[in-house]
N, C-alpha and C positions, 0 to 999 in steps of 0.2 A: 504494500500500500504506500503510495507516494504522499509526501507531506504537502499540504496546501501552500501555494506561493503567497508571500506577503502582499497585502494590498499596498499599492504604490502610493507614495506621497503625492498630494495634489499641488505641491509647490511649483510655481511657474517663474521663480526667481525675480519676482517683483515684490521684494520684502520691505513693506512699509506698513506700520500699524496706524489705524485711525484712532480717534479719541476714546473708543471703546475697547482698544487693544485687539482689534480684528485686523488681520492682514488684508491689505487691499488687493493682493495678488491671488491668494488661494482661499480667502474667506475663513481661515481657521483663527481661533482665538490664540493669544500668546500661550496660554496653558496647553491648548491642544497641540500646538507646534512643539513645545518642549517635551510633552509626554508621548509624542507619536512613536518614537523608537521603542517604547516600553508597552505599547498597546498591542492587544491581539487583533486578529482580523475583524472580529465582530465589533470591537470598539472603533476600529478604523472606519468601518462601514457606517457606523452611527455618526462619526465626525463628518464623513463625506456627505451624508444626508443633511446635516446641519449646514454645511458649507453651501450646498445647493440651495437650501432655503434662504440663507443669508444673501446669496448672490441674486436670487429671484426678487427678494424684498428690496435690494439696492438697485435693481434694474440692470445688472451687469451680465446677465446670461445672454449668450449670443443665439 
């Protein structure tokens, strides 16, 4: 049985935090960014869902 591949970071190398400590590039919070390497795939998928919602709310989804 093969091990599941890690969920890839959404980082787009536009690293700047807004006033709420949300990255303008990937939409992760500062806490989510620092914890990413220690998260399991389920947690990473939850973060990605929050990033998607934040991007939608900010009108930055293409």
